[in-house]
N, CA, C, O and the ligand as a Tripos MOL2 file, in Angstrom:
@<TRIPOS>MOLECULE
protein
  181   179    46     0     0
PROTEIN
NO_CHARGES

@<TRIPOS>ATOM
      1 N         246.6430   84.3280  100.2750 N.3       1 MET1
      2 CA        246.3130   83.2940   99.5050 C.3       1 MET1
      3 C         247.2370   82.9910   98.4100 C.2       1 MET1
      4 O         247.6860   83.9210   97.7410 O.2       1 MET1
      5 N         247.5680   81.7550   98.1580 N.am      2 SER2
      6 CA        248.6740   81.3820   97.2200 C.3       2 SER2
      7 C         248.1520   81.2990   95.8120 C.2       2 SER2
      8 O         246.9610   81.0930   95.5780 O.2       2 SER2
      9 N         249.0590   81.4610   94.8820 N.am      3 LYS3
     10 CA        248.7410   81.4590   93.5270 C.3       3 LYS3
     11 C         249.7720   80.5400   92.8240 C.2       3 LYS3
     12 O         250.8220   80.1920   93.3650 O.2       3 LYS3
     13 N         249.4070   80.1910   91.6290 N.am      4 LYS4
     14 CA        250.3880   79.2920   90.9170 C.3       4 LYS4
     15 C         251.2360   80.2620   89.9800 C.2       4 LYS4
     16 O         250.7200   81.1200   89.2640 O.2       4 LYS4
     17 N         252.5830   80.0190   90.0750 N.am      5 CYS5
     18 CA        253.3060   80.8040   89.1300 C.3       5 CYS5
     19 C         253.1060   80.3900   87.6660 C.2       5 CYS5
     20 O         252.9230   79.2330   87.2870 O.2       5 CYS5
     21 N         253.1650   81.4960   86.8820 N.am      6 LYS6
     22 CA        252.8480   81.2470   85.5270 C.3       6 LYS6
     23 C         254.0170   80.6390   84.7740 C.2       6 LYS6
     24 O         253.8100   80.2380   83.6290 O.2       6 LYS6
     25 N         255.1650   80.5390   85.2830 N.am      7 GLN7
     26 CA        256.2330   80.0660   84.6010 C.3       7 GLN7
     27 C         256.5600   78.6500   85.0030 C.2       7 GLN7
     28 O         256.7060   77.7520   84.1730 O.2       7 GLN7
     29 N         256.6830   78.4610   86.4720 N.am      8 CYS8
     30 CA        257.0860   77.1070   86.7640 C.3       8 CYS8
     31 C         255.9830   76.2460   87.3700 C.2       8 CYS8
     32 O         256.1420   75.0800   87.7300 O.2       8 CYS8
     33 N         254.7260   77.0140   87.4550 N.am      9 LYS9
     34 CA        253.5740   76.3660   88.0710 C.3       9 LYS9
     35 C         253.5350   75.8360   89.3620 C.2       9 LYS9
     36 O         252.7730   74.9250   89.6890 O.2       9 LYS9
     37 N         254.4580   76.4660   90.2190 N.am     10 LYS10
     38 CA        254.5370   76.1730   91.6360 C.3      10 LYS10
     39 C         253.5290   77.0800   92.3130 C.2      10 LYS10
     40 O         253.0800   78.0830   91.7580 O.2      10 LYS10
     41 N         253.1870   76.6850   93.5520 N.am     11 GLU11
     42 CA        252.4010   77.5220   94.3270 C.3      11 GLU11
     43 C         253.2740   78.4510   95.0510 C.2      11 GLU11
     44 O         254.3350   78.0740   95.5490 O.2      11 GLU11
     45 N         252.8180   79.7490   95.1240 N.am     12 PHE12
     46 CA        253.7780   80.8090   95.9790 C.3      12 PHE12
     47 C         252.7370   81.8460   96.4430 C.2      12 PHE12
     48 O         251.6130   82.0110   95.9680 O.2      12 PHE12
     49 N         253.2760   82.4670   97.3860 N.am     13 GLU13
     50 CA        252.5970   83.6660   98.0230 C.3      13 GLU13
     51 C         252.9510   84.9050   97.3000 C.2      13 GLU13
     52 O         254.0920   85.3630   97.3630 O.2      13 GLU13
     53 N         252.0520   85.4330   96.6480 N.am     14 PRO14
     54 CA        252.2650   86.7510   95.9810 C.3      14 PRO14
     55 C         252.4210   87.7700   96.8550 C.2      14 PRO14
     56 O         251.6730   87.7820   97.8330 O.2      14 PRO14
     57 N         253.3560   88.7740   96.7020 N.am     15 LYS15
     58 CA        253.5220   89.8510   97.7120 C.3      15 LYS15
     59 C         252.6170   90.9970   97.1920 C.2      15 LYS15
     60 O         252.3000   91.9210   97.9410 O.2      15 LYS15
     61 N         252.2020   90.9300   95.8970 N.am     16 ASP16
     62 CA        251.3520   91.8470   95.2340 C.3      16 ASP16
     63 C         250.2890   90.9100   94.4690 C.2      16 ASP16
     64 O         250.5330   89.8360   93.9180 O.2      16 ASP16
     65 N         249.1150   91.5380   94.5600 N.am     17 GLU17
     66 CA        248.0110   90.5880   93.9020 C.3      17 GLU17
     67 C         248.1130   90.5690   92.3870 C.2      17 GLU17
     68 O         247.3880   89.7770   91.7840 O.2      17 GLU17
     69 N         248.9120   91.3350   91.7270 N.am     18 LEU18
     70 CA        249.2210   91.2880   90.3310 C.3      18 LEU18
     71 C         250.4320   90.3820   89.9510 C.2      18 LEU18
     72 O         250.7180   90.1100   88.7850 O.2      18 LEU18
     73 N         251.1360   89.9300   91.0750 N.am     19 ASP19
     74 CA        252.3370   89.0790   90.8040 C.3      19 ASP19
     75 C         251.8190   87.7960   90.1950 C.2      19 ASP19
     76 O         250.8640   87.2290   90.7250 O.2      19 ASP19
     77 N         252.3970   87.3060   89.1080 N.am     20 ILE20
     78 CA        252.1360   86.0300   88.5710 C.3      20 ILE20
     79 C         253.2340   85.0980   88.5560 C.2      20 ILE20
     80 O         253.0870   83.9670   88.0930 O.2      20 ILE20
     81 N         254.4490   85.5490   89.0890 N.am     21 PHE21
     82 CA        255.5500   84.7390   89.0170 C.3      21 PHE21
     83 C         256.2050   84.6110   90.5640 C.2      21 PHE21
     84 O         256.1400   85.5230   91.3880 O.2      21 PHE21
     85 N         256.7910   83.4220   90.7820 N.am     22 CYS22
     86 CA        257.0040   83.2100   92.3140 C.3      22 CYS22
     87 C         258.3460   83.9770   92.5460 C.2      22 CYS22
     88 O         258.6720   84.3250   93.6800 O.2      22 CYS22
     89 N         259.0710   84.2170   91.5140 N.am     23 SER23
     90 CA        260.5230   84.7630   91.6830 C.3      23 SER23
     91 C         260.8270   85.5520   90.3990 C.2      23 SER23
     92 O         260.3380   85.3510   89.2870 O.2      23 SER23
     93 N         261.7710   86.5360   90.7740 N.am     24 GLN24
     94 CA        262.3720   87.3720   89.6400 C.3      24 GLN24
     95 C         262.9300   86.4560   88.5450 C.2      24 GLN24
     96 O         262.8900   86.8790   87.3900 O.2      24 GLN24
     97 N         263.4360   85.2660   88.7840 N.am     25 ASP25
     98 CA        263.9380   84.3730   87.8520 C.3      25 ASP25
     99 C         262.8900   83.9170   86.8500 C.2      25 ASP25
    100 O         263.0710   83.8960   85.6320 O.2      25 ASP25
    101 N         261.7710   83.5520   87.4800 N.am     26 CYS26
    102 CA        260.6740   82.9500   86.5790 C.3      26 CYS26
    103 C         260.2390   84.2410   85.7540 C.2      26 CYS26
    104 O         260.0360   84.0880   84.5500 O.2      26 CYS26
    105 N         260.0940   85.4160   86.2830 N.am     27 LYS27
    106 CA        259.6060   86.4250   85.4520 C.3      27 LYS27
    107 C         260.6100   86.6700   84.3280 C.2      27 LYS27
    108 O         260.2120   86.7820   83.1680 O.2      27 LYS27
    109 N         261.9440   86.7570   84.6540 N.am     28 GLU28
    110 CA        262.7520   86.8680   83.4860 C.3      28 GLU28
    111 C         262.8750   85.7570   82.4570 C.2      28 GLU28
    112 O         263.2000   85.9490   81.2850 O.2      28 GLU28
    113 N         262.5930   84.5980   82.9880 N.am     29 GLU29
    114 CA        262.4090   83.2740   82.0500 C.3      29 GLU29
    115 C         261.2440   83.6350   81.0630 C.2      29 GLU29
    116 O         261.3340   83.5630   79.8370 O.2      29 GLU29
    117 N         260.1770   84.0180   81.7420 N.am     30 ALA30
    118 CA        258.9420   84.1660   80.8730 C.3      30 ALA30
    119 C         259.0660   85.2780   79.9860 C.2      30 ALA30
    120 O         258.4770   85.2550   78.9060 O.2      30 ALA30
    121 N         259.8030   86.2940   80.3460 N.am     31 LEU31
    122 CA        259.9290   87.4020   79.4710 C.3      31 LEU31
    123 C         260.7150   87.1390   78.2890 C.2      31 LEU31
    124 O         260.3680   87.5000   77.1640 O.2      31 LEU31
    125 N         261.8590   86.4580   78.5710 N.am     32 ALA32
    126 CA        262.8130   85.8920   77.5280 C.3      32 ALA32
    127 C         262.0940   84.9780   76.5280 C.2      32 ALA32
    128 O         262.4170   84.9510   75.3400 O.2      32 ALA32
    129 N         261.0710   84.2000   77.0680 N.am     33 GLU33
    130 CA        260.3250   83.3100   76.1360 C.3      33 GLU33
    131 C         259.3250   84.1700   75.3410 C.2      33 GLU33
    132 O         259.0840   83.8620   74.1740 O.2      33 GLU33
    133 N         258.7240   85.2450   75.9200 N.am     34 LEU34
    134 CA        257.9680   86.0610   75.2110 C.3      34 LEU34
    135 C         258.4840   86.7940   74.1430 C.2      34 LEU34
    136 O         257.8560   87.0140   73.1070 O.2      34 LEU34
    137 N         259.7820   87.2330   74.4120 N.am     35 ASP35
    138 CA        260.6050   87.9310   73.4010 C.3      35 ASP35
    139 C         260.7790   87.2690   72.1370 C.2      35 ASP35
    140 O         260.7300   87.9010   71.0820 O.2      35 ASP35
    141 N         261.0000   85.8950   72.1910 N.am     36 SER36
    142 CA        261.1910   85.0350   70.9140 C.3      36 SER36
    143 C         259.8850   84.8350   70.1930 C.2      36 SER36
    144 O         259.8970   84.6040   68.9840 O.2      36 SER36
    145 N         258.6880   84.9160   70.9120 N.am     37 GLY37
    146 CA        257.3360   84.6170   70.2920 C.3      37 GLY37
    147 C         256.5550   85.9230   69.9270 C.2      37 GLY37
    148 O         256.1920   86.1770   68.7780 O.2      37 GLY37
    149 N         256.3450   86.6770   70.9380 N.am     38 SER38
    150 CA        255.6170   87.8620   70.7040 C.3      38 SER38
    151 C         256.0730   89.1220   71.3060 C.2      38 SER38
    152 O         256.9480   88.9770   72.1590 O.2      38 SER38
    153 N         255.6810   90.3510   71.0620 N.am     39 ASP39
    154 CA        256.2180   91.4210   71.6510 C.3      39 ASP39
    155 C         255.2290   92.1650   72.7080 C.2      39 ASP39
    156 O         255.4250   93.2880   73.1710 O.2      39 ASP39
    157 N         254.1450   91.3270   72.9940 N.am     40 GLU40
    158 CA        253.2540   91.8150   73.9780 C.3      40 GLU40
    159 C         253.8700   91.8270   75.3450 C.2      40 GLU40
    160 O         254.5110   90.8200   75.6480 O.2      40 GLU40
    161 N         253.7910   92.7090   76.1390 N.am     41 CYS41
    162 CA        254.3640   92.6530   77.6250 C.3      41 CYS41
    163 C         253.3840   92.0140   78.4390 C.2      41 CYS41
    164 O         252.1850   92.0870   78.1690 O.2      41 CYS41
    165 N         253.8890   91.3110   79.5450 N.am     42 LEU42
    166 CA        253.2900   90.5470   80.4030 C.3      42 LEU42
    167 C         252.1480   91.3110   81.1180 C.2      42 LEU42
    168 O         250.9870   90.9070   81.1870 O.2      42 LEU42
    169 N         252.6160   92.4470   81.6330 N.am     43 SER43
    170 CA        251.7480   93.3460   82.4690 C.3      43 SER43
    171 C         250.5980   94.0070   81.7440 C.2      43 SER43
    172 O         249.6690   94.5150   82.3730 O.2      43 SER43
    173 N         250.6600   94.0040   80.3110 N.am     44 CYS44
    174 CA        249.5590   94.4470   79.5660 C.3      44 CYS44
    175 C         248.4550   93.4520   79.4510 C.2      44 CYS44
    176 O         247.3170   93.8350   79.1800 O.2      44 CYS44
    177 N         248.7470   92.1340   79.6540 N.am     45 GLN45
    178 CA        247.7240   91.1750   79.4820 C.3      45 GLN45
    179 C         246.5480   91.0570   80.3070 C.2      45 GLN45
    180 O         245.7140   90.1830   80.0720 O.2      45 GLN45
    181 ZN        258.0680   80.2190   89.3400 Zn       46 ZN46
@<TRIPOS>BOND
     1     1     2 1
     2     2     3 1
     3     3     4 2
     4     3     5 am
     5     5     6 1
     6     6     7 1
     7     7     8 2
     8     7     9 am
     9     9    10 1
    10    10    11 1
    11    11    12 2
    12    11    13 am
    13    13    14 1
    14    14    15 1
    15    15    16 2
    16    15    17 am
    17    17    18 1
    18    18    19 1
    19    19    20 2
    20    19    21 am
    21    21    22 1
    22    22    23 1
    23    23    24 2
    24    23    25 am
    25    25    26 1
    26    26    27 1
    27    27    28 2
    28    27    29 am
    29    29    30 1
    30    30    31 1
    31    31    32 2
    32    31    33 am
    33    33    34 1
    34    34    35 1
    35    35    36 2
    36    35    37 am
    37    37    38 1
    38    38    39 1
    39    39    40 2
    40    39    41 am
    41    41    42 1
    42    42    43 1
    43    43    44 2
    44    43    45 am
    45    45    46 1
    46    46    47 1
    47    47    48 2
    48    47    49 am
    49    49    50 1
    50    50    51 1
    51    51    52 2
    52    51    53 am
    53    53    54 1
    54    54    55 1
    55    55    56 2
    56    55    57 am
    57    57    58 1
    58    58    59 1
    59    59    60 2
    60    59    61 am
    61    61    62 1
    62    62    63 1
    63    63    64 2
    64    63    65 am
    65    65    66 1
    66    66    67 1
    67    67    68 2
    68    67    69 am
    69    69    70 1
    70    70    71 1
    71    71    72 2
    72    71    73 am
    73    73    74 1
    74    74    75 1
    75    75    76 2
    76    75    77 am
    77    77    78 1
    78    78    79 1
    79    79    80 2
    80    79    81 am
    81    81    82 1
    82    82    83 1
    83    83    84 2
    84    83    85 am
    85    85    86 1
    86    86    87 1
    87    87    88 2
    88    87    89 am
    89    89    90 1
    90    90    91 1
    91    91    92 2
    92    91    93 am
    93    93    94 1
    94    94    95 1
    95    95    96 2
    96    95    97 am
    97    97    98 1
    98    98    99 1
    99    99   100 2
   100    99   101 am
   101   101   102 1
   102   102   103 1
   103   103   104 2
   104   103   105 am
   105   105   106 1
   106   106   107 1
   107   107   108 2
   108   107   109 am
   109   109   110 1
   110   110   111 1
   111   111   112 2
   112   111   113 am
   113   113   114 1
   114   114   115 1
   115   115   116 2
   116   115   117 am
   117   117   118 1
   118   118   119 1
   119   119   120 2
   120   119   121 am
   121   121   122 1
   122   122   123 1
   123   123   124 2
   124   123   125 am
   125   125   126 1
   126   126   127 1
   127   127   128 2
   128   127   129 am
   129   129   130 1
   130   130   131 1
   131   131   132 2
   132   131   133 am
   133   133   134 1
   134   134   135 1
   135   135   136 2
   136   135   137 am
   137   137   138 1
   138   138   139 1
   139   139   140 2
   140   139   141 am
   141   141   142 1
   142   142   143 1
   143   143   144 2
   144   143   145 am
   145   145   146 1
   146   146   147 1
   147   147   148 2
   148   147   149 am
   149   149   150 1
   150   150   151 1
   151   151   152 2
   152   151   153 am
   153   153   154 1
   154   154   155 1
   155   155   156 2
   156   155   157 am
   157   157   158 1
   158   158   159 1
   159   159   160 2
   160   159   161 am
   161   161   162 1
   162   162   163 1
   163   163   164 2
   164   163   165 am
   165   165   166 1
   166   166   167 1
   167   167   168 2
   168   167   169 am
   169   169   170 1
   170   170   171 1
   171   171   172 2
   172   171   173 am
   173   173   174 1
   174   174   175 1
   175   175   176 2
   176   175   177 am
   177   177   178 1
   178   178   179 1
   179   179   180 2
@<TRIPOS>SUBSTRUCTURE
     1 MET1         2 RESIDUE 1 A MET
     2 SER2         6 RESIDUE 1 A SER
     3 LYS3        10 RESIDUE 1 A LYS
     4 LYS4        14 RESIDUE 1 A LYS
     5 CYS5        18 RESIDUE 1 A CYS
     6 LYS6        22 RESIDUE 1 A LYS
     7 GLN7        26 RESIDUE 1 A GLN
     8 CYS8        30 RESIDUE 1 A CYS
     9 LYS9        34 RESIDUE 1 A LYS
    10 LYS10       38 RESIDUE 1 A LYS
    11 GLU11       42 RESIDUE 1 A GLU
    12 PHE12       46 RESIDUE 1 A PHE
    13 GLU13       50 RESIDUE 1 A GLU
    14 PRO14       54 RESIDUE 1 A PRO
    15 LYS15       58 RESIDUE 1 A LYS
    16 ASP16       62 RESIDUE 1 A ASP
    17 GLU17       66 RESIDUE 1 A GLU
    18 LEU18       70 RESIDUE 1 A LEU
    19 ASP19       74 RESIDUE 1 A ASP
    20 ILE20       78 RESIDUE 1 A ILE
    21 PHE21       82 RESIDUE 1 A PHE
    22 CYS22       86 RESIDUE 1 A CYS
    23 SER23       90 RESIDUE 1 A SER
    24 GLN24       94 RESIDUE 1 A GLN
    25 ASP25       98 RESIDUE 1 A ASP
    26 CYS26      102 RESIDUE 1 A CYS
    27 LYS27      106 RESIDUE 1 A LYS
    28 GLU28      110 RESIDUE 1 A GLU
    29 GLU29      114 RESIDUE 1 A GLU
    30 ALA30      118 RESIDUE 1 A ALA
    31 LEU31      122 RESIDUE 1 A LEU
    32 ALA32      126 RESIDUE 1 A ALA
    33 GLU33      130 RESIDUE 1 A GLU
    34 LEU34      134 RESIDUE 1 A LEU
    35 ASP35      138 RESIDUE 1 A ASP
    36 SER36      142 RESIDUE 1 A SER
    37 GLY37      146 RESIDUE 1 A GLY
    38 SER38      150 RESIDUE 1 A SER
    39 ASP39      154 RESIDUE 1 A ASP
    40 GLU40      158 RESIDUE 1 A GLU
    41 CYS41      162 RESIDUE 1 A CYS
    42 LEU42      166 RESIDUE 1 A LEU
    43 SER43      170 RESIDUE 1 A SER
    44 CYS44      174 RESIDUE 1 A CYS
    45 GLN45      178 RESIDUE 1 A GLN
    46 ZN46       181 GROUP 0 **** ****
């Protein structure tokens, strides 16, 4: 089952059902954006 990447909005096949990003790059980008706004971690949401 494919999912939409939370960062780039592209469809991807998650390896893990908790995966919300298509790649490590997207994950890092999203984390970098979060760092500037809030200190909540993605996996806690
Ligand atoms: Zn992505």
